[in-house]
Structure formats: C-alpha cells, structure tokens
C-alpha positions as a Python dict, from the first residue, in 0.01 Angstrom:
ca = {
    (1, 'M'): (0, 0, 0),
    (2, 'T'): (133, -48, -340),
    (3, 'S'): (431, -293, -380),
    (4, 'F'): (684, -305, -635),
    (5, 'S'): (497, -607, -789),
    (6, 'D'): (211, -388, -900),
    (7, 'F'): (385, -177, -1186),
    (8, 'P'): (440, -366, -1525),
    (9, 'I'): (795, -476, -1628),
    (10, 'L'): (667, -477, -1949),
    (11, 'R'): (312, -466, -2149),
    (12, 'F'): (237, -617, -2529),
    (13, 'G'): (-50, -639, -2763),
    (14, 'V'): (-147, -978, -2862),
    (15, 'V'): (-379, -1090, -3163),
    (16, 'A'): (-501, -1427, -3255),
    (17, 'D'): (-643, -1533, -3593),
    (18, 'P'): (-785, -1241, -3803),
    (19, 'Q'): (-849, -1493, -4075),
    (20, 'Y'): (-942, -1184, -4294),
    (21, 'A'): (-1050, -1219, -4625),
    (22, 'A'): (-1322, -1041, -4882),
    (23, 'R'): (-1551, -1329, -4900),
    (24, 'E'): (-1894, -1436, -4736),
    (25, 'P'): (-1883, -1597, -4422),
    (26, 'H'): (-1903, -1922, -4283),
    (27, 'I'): (-2240, -1916, -4093),
    (28, 'G'): (-2215, -2274, -3961),
    (29, 'M'): (-1868, -2191, -3817),
    (30, 'D'): (-1915, -1802, -3728),
    (31, 'R'): (-1652, -1728, -3914),
    (32, 'H'): (-1718, -1317, -4053),
    (33, 'Y'): (-1377, -1320, -4241),
    (34, 'A'): (-1421, -946, -4384),
    (35, 'N'): (-1544, -808, -4097),
    (36, 'S'): (-1170, -894, -3922),
    (37, 'L'): (-1053, -538, -4056),
    (38, 'A'): (-1298, -342, -3856),
    (39, 'K'): (-1193, -591, -3547),
    (40, 'L'): (-819, -524, -3621),
    (41, 'S'): (-887, -152, -3667),
    (42, 'E'): (-1068, -138, -3305),
    (43, 'A'): (-805, -359, -3129),
    (44, 'I'): (-474, -138, -3262),
    (45, 'E'): (-653, 198, -3145),
    (46, 'V'): (-683, 28, -2800),
    (47, 'F'): (-319, -57, -2860),
    (48, 'N'): (-223, 272, -2978),
    (49, 'G'): (-338, 439, -2669),
    (50, 'E'): (-140, 210, -2442),
    (51, 'E'): (246, 217, -2357),
    (52, 'L'): (358, -91, -2521),
    (53, 'S'): (654, -300, -2580),
    (54, 'F'): (537, -458, -2919),
    (55, 'V'): (214, -623, -3038),
    (56, 'I'): (228, -992, -3202),
    (57, 'T'): (-11, -1166, -3381),
    (58, 'L'): (-33, -1524, -3330),
    (59, 'G'): (-94, -1651, -3680),
    (60, 'D'): (-337, -1667, -3949),
    (61, 'I'): (-365, -1290, -4035),
    (62, 'I'): (-531, -1422, -4371),
    (63, 'D'): (-793, -1671, -4463),
    (64, 'R'): (-695, -1727, -4794),
    (65, 'D'): (-555, -1566, -5153),
    (66, 'F'): (-212, -1411, -5152),
    (67, 'E'): (-371, -1067, -5223),
    (68, 'S'): (-563, -1051, -4913),
    (69, 'F'): (-260, -943, -4713),
    (70, 'D'): (-273, -635, -4949),
    (71, 'D'): (-613, -513, -4759),
    (72, 'I'): (-496, -632, -4395),
    (73, 'L'): (-156, -524, -4362),
    (74, 'P'): (-255, -148, -4417),
    (75, 'V'): (-434, -173, -4130),
    (76, 'Y'): (-133, -316, -3899),
    (77, 'D'): (62, 8, -4046),
    (78, 'R'): (-157, 214, -3813),
    (79, 'L'): (9, 42, -3478),
    (80, 'K'): (209, 295, -3284),
    (81, 'H'): (429, 18, -3153),
    (82, 'E'): (673, -261, -3308),
    (83, 'N'): (464, -552, -3452),
    (84, 'Y'): (548, -902, -3525),
    (85, 'F'): (384, -1154, -3654),
    (86, 'L'): (389, -1571, -3655),
    (87, 'L'): (255, -1744, -3908),
    (88, 'G'): (-37, -2007, -3943),
    (89, 'N'): (-180, -2262, -4146),
    (90, 'H'): (-457, -2022, -4325),
    (91, 'D'): (-149, -1773, -4399),
    (92, 'F'): (-17, -2040, -4665),
    (93, 'A'): (-378, -2117, -4814),
    (94, 'V'): (-236, -1921, -5149),
    (95, 'T'): (-158, -2083, -5477),
    (96, 'A'): (142, -2287, -5500),
    (97, 'D'): (393, -2026, -5688),
    (98, 'R'): (330, -1791, -5336),
    (99, 'L'): (403, -2003, -5060),
    (100, 'A'): (761, -1917, -5032),
    (101, 'D'): (640, -1573, -5045),
    (102, 'V'): (440, -1555, -4776),
    (103, 'A'): (671, -1486, -4504),
    (104, 'S'): (887, -1223, -4670),
    (105, 'R'): (510, -1033, -4729),
    (106, 'V'): (490, -982, -4326),
    (107, 'G'): (805, -863, -4298),
    (108, 'L'): (980, -1146, -4159),
    (109, 'A'): (1367, -1254, -4250),
    (110, 'S'): (1274, -1572, -4105),
    (111, 'P'): (990, -1743, -3982),
    (112, 'Y'): (1094, -1824, -3655),
    (113, 'Y'): (1301, -1585, -3445),
    (114, 'S'): (1351, -1433, -3072),
    (115, 'F'): (1399, -1114, -2936),
    (116, 'V'): (1476, -952, -2597),
    (117, 'R'): (1273, -728, -2395),
    (118, 'Q'): (1333, -614, -2016),
    (119, 'G'): (1487, -951, -1928),
    (120, 'W'): (1254, -1154, -2142),
    (121, 'R'): (1308, -1365, -2379),
    (122, 'F'): (1027, -1409, -2642),
    (123, 'I'): (1072, -1699, -2866),
    (124, 'A'): (872, -1707, -3160),
    (125, 'L'): (799, -2047, -3352),
    (126, 'N'): (722, -2121, -3721),
    (127, 'G'): (483, -2379, -3655),
    (128, 'N'): (389, -2448, -3999),
    (129, 'E'): (739, -2631, -4127),
    (130, 'V'): (584, -2985, -4134),
    (131, 'S'): (312, -2973, -4288),
    (132, 'T'): (119, -3109, -4608),
    (133, 'F'): (58, -2773, -4654),
    (134, 'A'): (310, -2477, -4609),
    (135, 'P'): (656, -2659, -4764),
    (136, 'P'): (690, -2627, -5182),
    (137, 'E'): (545, -2924, -5371),
    (138, 'G'): (790, -3215, -5390),
    (139, 'H'): (996, -3032, -5058),
    (140, 'A'): (1102, -3309, -4807),
    (141, 'H'): (927, -3194, -4507),
    (142, 'R'): (585, -3284, -4702),
    (143, 'E'): (688, -3644, -4688),
    (144, 'V'): (756, -3593, -4342),
    (145, 'A'): (436, -3438, -4252),
    (146, 'A'): (222, -3725, -4458),
    (147, 'R'): (420, -4007, -4225),
    (148, 'R'): (383, -3815, -3911),
    (149, 'L'): (-39, -3764, -3969),
    (150, 'G'): (-6, -4125, -4051),
    (151, 'E'): (119, -4253, -3732),
    (152, 'L'): (-62, -4024, -3531),
    (153, 'R'): (-413, -4156, -3736),
    (154, 'A'): (-310, -4496, -3660),
    (155, 'I'): (-327, -4443, -3314),
    (156, 'G'): (-650, -4255, -3337),
    (157, 'A'): (-482, -3902, -3212),
    (158, 'A'): (-737, -3630, -3177),
    (159, 'N'): (-459, -3397, -3307),
    (160, 'A'): (-428, -3622, -3641),
    (161, 'Q'): (-567, -3333, -3836),
    (162, 'D'): (-444, -3214, -4185),
    (163, 'W'): (-450, -2868, -4042),
    (164, 'N'): (-243, -2944, -3804),
    (165, 'A'): (166, -2915, -3808),
    (166, 'M'): (439, -2911, -3644),
    (167, 'P'): (815, -2782, -3604),
    (168, 'D'): (1084, -2969, -3782),
    (169, 'D'): (1393, -3123, -3586),
    (170, 'E'): (1631, -2879, -3677),
    (171, 'Q'): (1397, -2577, -3542),
    (172, 'F'): (1290, -2781, -3226),
    (173, 'A'): (1688, -2808, -3141),
    (174, 'W'): (1688, -2422, -3192),
    (175, 'L'): (1412, -2375, -2948),
    (176, 'S'): (1637, -2576, -2706),
    (177, 'H'): (1907, -2364, -2710),
    (178, 'Q'): (1697, -2097, -2711),
    (179, 'I'): (1560, -2183, -2406),
    (180, 'E'): (1926, -2271, -2266),
    (181, 'D'): (2068, -1950, -2347),
    (182, 'A'): (1812, -1765, -2183),
    (183, 'A'): (1895, -1915, -1904),
    (184, 'A'): (2231, -1849, -1899),
    (185, 'A'): (2160, -1528, -1930),
    (186, 'G'): (1914, -1501, -1638),
    (187, 'E'): (1610, -1432, -1831),
    (188, 'R'): (1216, -1560, -1844),
    (189, 'V'): (1100, -1702, -2131),
    (190, 'I'): (791, -1705, -2369),
    (191, 'V'): (698, -1935, -2621),
    (192, 'M'): (471, -1844, -2896),
    (193, 'N'): (315, -2071, -3178),
    (194, 'H'): (11, -2070, -3389),
    (195, 'Y'): (-13, -2446, -3254),
    (196, 'P'): (-135, -2518, -2899),
    (197, 'V'): (-12, -2812, -2731),
    (198, 'Y'): (-144, -2823, -2388),
    (199, 'P'): (-431, -2913, -2270),
    (200, 'P'): (-491, -3146, -2507),
    (201, 'N'): (-723, -3084, -2825),
    (202, 'E'): (-781, -3178, -3183),
    (203, 'H'): (-573, -2872, -3253),
    (204, 'D'): (-228, -2902, -3130),
    (205, 'S'): (102, -2925, -3284),
    (206, 'W'): (128, -3239, -3419),
    (207, 'D'): (487, -3294, -3153),
    (208, 'R'): (269, -3168, -2836),
    (209, 'E'): (443, -3447, -2618),
    (210, 'R'): (836, -3338, -2690),
    (211, 'M'): (699, -2943, -2706),
    (212, 'I'): (538, -2974, -2350),
    (213, 'A'): (816, -3218, -2187),
    (214, 'L'): (1038, -2940, -2308),
    (215, 'L'): (903, -2641, -2180),
    (216, 'A'): (778, -2770, -1827),
    (217, 'A'): (1098, -2894, -1787),
    (218, 'H'): (1224, -2544, -1736),
    (219, 'G'): (1168, -2327, -1461),
    (220, 'H'): (1251, -1984, -1620),
    (221, 'V'): (979, -2074, -1937),
    (222, 'A'): (690, -1913, -1800),
    (223, 'A'): (441, -1947, -2060),
    (224, 'Y'): (330, -2091, -2400),
    (225, 'F'): (111, -1868, -2600),
    (226, 'S'): (-120, -1998, -2884),
    (227, 'G'): (-392, -1943, -3136),
    (228, 'H'): (-512, -2187, -3421),
    (229, 'N'): (-808, -2319, -3200),
    (230, 'H'): (-1066, -2007, -3170),
    (231, 'A'): (-1237, -2151, -2896),
    (232, 'G'): (-942, -2083, -2687),
    (233, 'N'): (-771, -2262, -2432),
    (234, 'F'): (-593, -2292, -2086),
    (235, 'G'): (-391, -2505, -1859),
    (236, 'T'): (-98, -2496, -1648),
    (237, 'L'): (148, -2782, -1605),
    (238, 'D'): (406, -2766, -1400),
    (239, 'G'): (405, -2460, -1339),
    (240, 'C'): (415, -2341, -1698),
    (241, 'H'): (113, -2161, -1846),
    (242, 'F'): (-41, -2259, -2187),
    (243, 'L'): (-258, -2009, -2312),
    (244, 'N'): (-455, -2039, -2647),
    (245, 'F'): (-600, -1689, -2712),
    (246, 'K'): (-986, -1702, -2914),
    (247, 'G'): (-1007, -1633, -3240),
    (248, 'M'): (-1085, -1256, -3396),
    (249, 'V'): (-1244, -1382, -3690),
    (250, 'D'): (-1536, -1553, -3514),
    (251, 'T'): (-1869, -1384, -3411),
    (252, 'E'): (-2020, -1121, -3669),
    (253, 'S'): (-1938, -846, -3420),
    (254, 'E'): (-1753, -932, -3105),
    (255, 'N'): (-1400, -843, -3078),
    (256, 'T'): (-1117, -1048, -2888),
    (257, 'F'): (-769, -948, -2840),
    (258, 'A'): (-520, -931, -2530),
    (259, 'I'): (-287, -672, -2339),
    (260, 'V'): (-79, -850, -2166),
    (261, 'E'): (112, -765, -1813),
    (262, 'I'): (464, -908, -1720),
    (263, 'R'): (499, -844, -1324),
    (264, 'T'): (762, -957, -1100),
    (265, 'D'): (536, -1260, -944),
    (266, 'H'): (318, -1272, -1217),
    (267, 'I'): (140, -1217, -1563),
    (268, 'E'): (-196, -1005, -1586),
    (269, 'V'): (-334, -1101, -1921),
    (270, 'R'): (-604, -801, -1986),
    (271, 'G'): (-874, -969, -2201),
    (272, 'F'): (-1104, -737, -2438),
    (273, 'G'): (-1430, -899, -2609),
    (274, 'R'): (-1458, -1258, -2546),
    (275, 'E'): (-1089, -1311, -2462),
    (276, 'D'): (-1101, -1345, -2093),
    (277, 'S'): (-878, -1206, -1800),
    (278, 'R'): (-632, -1423, -1612),
    (279, 'T'): (-385, -1397, -1367),
    (280, 'L'): (-44, -1598, -1386),
    (281, 'K'): (165, -1666, -1137),
    (282, 'L'): (525, -1698, -1222),
    (283, 'R'): (731, -2013, -1087),
    (284, 'R'): (984, -1907, -853),
}
C-alpha cells in the first residue's frame, strides 16, 4: 500500500563545482575544467526531463577568468526550471577590477538570499564575504579575514586555508533571523553554502563552530548543503544533516549531480554518476 510519504512535496536539482575554464586539465588533482560544459549539459538534460521546482549550483561556477562566465552561463540558459546560484571561491578568481561584478554577472541582486517553496525555506549564504580574495582591495573584510586566518593557524586548525572564508557577523545575524522567521511561519529549513562545516574537514568555513551550533539547535532546520570539498562528505549532528556534494569538475568523464526529493518524513537524495544516493530522516 502506498503511503502519503511516498510522494514528494517538491523536487529540485543540485550541481556542485563545475569550475569551468578553457584551460588544460590538472592531472594531479584530476580536474578537467573544460569538460564541465559537456557534464553540465548532461545534467541539464536530466533535469529538464523531471518535474523540478528549481535547480541550484553550490558555487565555483568557473575556475578562473571573468570571461569563463561567457561560456558556461549559456549552458544554464537551456534549463526549463528556475535557476539559482551560490558563489564560491573560484568565482572570484578574476581580475581585481571585476570582483564587484561577479554577483550581478550570474544574476544575483544580493549574494545571499532566501526563498520559500511548499512550506520549506531555502537559505542561500555568501560564504566568501570575509575572505582574502572576494572583497575589493582595501575592504575591511580583508583585514578581518587575515586576522581570522591567523587565529586558526595559531591553533593548528585543519581549515586554516586561504581558499576558505566565512560570512560576516551581519550575514550570520541575518541567517539566525531567517531561521527564527521560518519557525514562526511553520516552515522547515535547508541552508546552502559553498563551504562545508561538518564533519570536520580542511575545506570547512572559518566559522564552522558557530554555524554548527546554530543549525543543530533548531529542530526545523533539516539540512545544510555545500560544495567546495570535491570528494564530498556527509554527517548528521543532533538530527541536522550536513551533505557536501561532490565536484563536477573532477575526473575526465564521470559526472556528478543530484535530484533532491523532499517528502513528509524524509529527504531522498537521488545521486547521478559519482554522487551517492541517500535517505535523510527528518527531525520530528
């Protein structure tokens, strides 16, 4: 007998780290930058054959060079579904005079935002705000980033890497308010960021501890989705699921992307290619 929980409330597509550039592959890291156009096209063909509410890319749309957007964004134009982007560290690997143009180039009025679908609030963060690479030269966030990176290096933290970053305090307060507003509205929450926070990894956001504490403390926060660590990762803490999707740019020909199906009591992650399929039980 088929139960109501067998039918999805909504479905959406997920892509992580296409990291496209018209450059030779990095064989040592198994990254094949130019091949991401064909892989993304394959993913979009699958997405277009499904009933989806939206598709989201979890950052690192490009590997480097502002002109790379000119090649990959037209591939996204083939999508029949609403399309959302997060920004990753490689999206800011552009000349200094183009840093301020990155968000608008991919159609973002704000680099962090939220939207609601079928009683679920999706909160998309800008994990690059405090970093050594995304703010304009001379911006105060660069000083904060250098100080935070120094603190982490002083204690030997694994994520004390200059290719990591974190939201500033104002954005973190916004996230907290979004989570509270969702609770008041009776909505469940999925938070999405380029940078993972759990399980511990060298790719984690510099503020991983405060992020974990916030998300795990709220029973209506179901999951935190991220990219950045191309190998992927997964863990559950106090009923909140932390899923790091694998990077599309890796390997010469194997693809990786996912369709997420939200149901009444669990989330089904349907993996394609190298991405694993998973069942994530929802907190009561």
